C-alpha angles and dihedrals in degrees: 000000000000117000087226088070094044111142121220119214108256093233093049091050093049091050093048092052090048092061099090125194114265094229120110097236121114092231113043121236088249087071092057116126092238093059129071116259115281096237091052090050091053093048091047094049095044090052094048109123088220092056093044091050089052088049091053090051088064087063090052092052091047090055090047090052091054089051092050091049091050090055133231096271128084134181114272123207116209124190130172134179127190143174116225124194127193124212142224113033135331084054117206136179123203133193108218129180140178131196130182147157127219139173139180114243119222109235118239112278097028094083092055090049090051091051089052091049090053093048090048091052091052092048091050091049090051092050090047088054088055088049091052089048090050091049092048089051091051091049092049092049093048093047092047094054092043086060092045092053093050092045090048091051091048090050093049091050089048090055091047089049091052093048092049091045091054090047092048089053091052091047092049090051091050092049090051089052092048093244095117137035120251090244089073090055090054091048093050093046091050092051090048093050091050091050091050091050092050090047091053091051092046092049089050092053091047092051091050092051091045092051091049090055094047093050095045097041111022090174092068121090115203119226122240093251146352114288114236096229122156112225122245117243119248116234119245098240098110093169092061091051093046091049092051093048092049091048095053102030109127094197090058088045091054090051090050092048091051091050091052089047091052091050092053088045089054092053091048092049090050090050089052088065083081103068121224114246122230121221127190147168127216138187123201143175127210135178091025093301099319088113123042122188130200116178146167125217134200125186127178122189114228112238113237145166093299096062090046090051089051090052092047091049091050091052090049089051090058089057090048093052092045092053092047090050090053090047093051092047091051092048094045089050091051093047091049092052091048091048092053092049089047093053093051093045091049090053092050090045091053091051092053094045091048092052090049092048092052094049095047091046090055089047091051092050091049091047092052092047089051091049091051088053091050096250099114144030126261090235090061090048093050091048092049089048091050092051092048090051094049090049092048092050092048090049092051092048090046090053091053090046090053092048094048093047091052093045089049088054092050091045093054090048090051092243100116112051131004108273100160100070087118087066097047103034103056109172094020098091091093092054104053 
């Protein structure tokens, strides 16, 4: 079945759509024209193999939880049959047998720790599913803007090609009328050929990016062109953004869940230093039934160095998980601060590029008008047009960089797309 026709469970879709962005705008950033439609994003993310695999891992942890709750011990059936011969005379031969059942009994407190371990495993798997959803969202956003950049570059080269084609046509007409030297026709044709070659390469890159998006996210439909949307600025309150990202970061949540799981595991390993006793009952027959035996058995393993080593290893594992959690928090905090600075710098960079592009565009138009009036050379006009084109292309790419940086900041702060459906749709992970 094609992923493009993947059906989303109605309850899950309703819960996803209910998770609104946290920004104060009436229309959330997910409704922006330079982003894919929200419903398509939800379908694409829900159908991601990475997200579905993480959802299946919840089933694994639930089964493990049931196993932990059931306990490590099971009933054991023991049966023996033997032939016994008596010597000397009178010789006799007896058929004796013995049957019994036994089982180790989990000591008080261990069962509760096992239940806590199972619950911790399920909680960790659910947070991991959120982490997979977050990573899939990042990949989708990056792929989307990669295509927008390639499409914008192709569109800008198309515009440059059209301008140079019009200019080459004017030069050709002037050469035919004897108002311009043939050298200008060669210059105009060369500039046009170069633009057409660059356009062909840009179109190829755009098609590759579009094909990659279609293959990876069949639910997405690509727009006809790149929306000319000015990015919104990012406020300077870095602390607020860092706090929001730390609060919602799934990777940090996974590290915290694993730390909690390790602590419970250490308590369980310490409890295992008190071995579980085994009790049993057995029934036997000897001397062809002349003797019948009914007995009870009790066996208690003696705790030794192995159990102490297991407990010590579990305590050390708690330290390992705690250090890893601290490392993840420090890295996430540094990444959040860098992401905020990058978003603000990208916005300022776009403003500068836009101002330069506007100035160079006006300069190119004035240079062309002067050339048409016979006050300048075609080489100066072509050079001015080239500079204006390069500035306009840089401004368009800077605008997309600023938009992507801001959306990435919103995404990591859980203000762009719903990334907490694992917390609100318990039991729905097996019906994506």
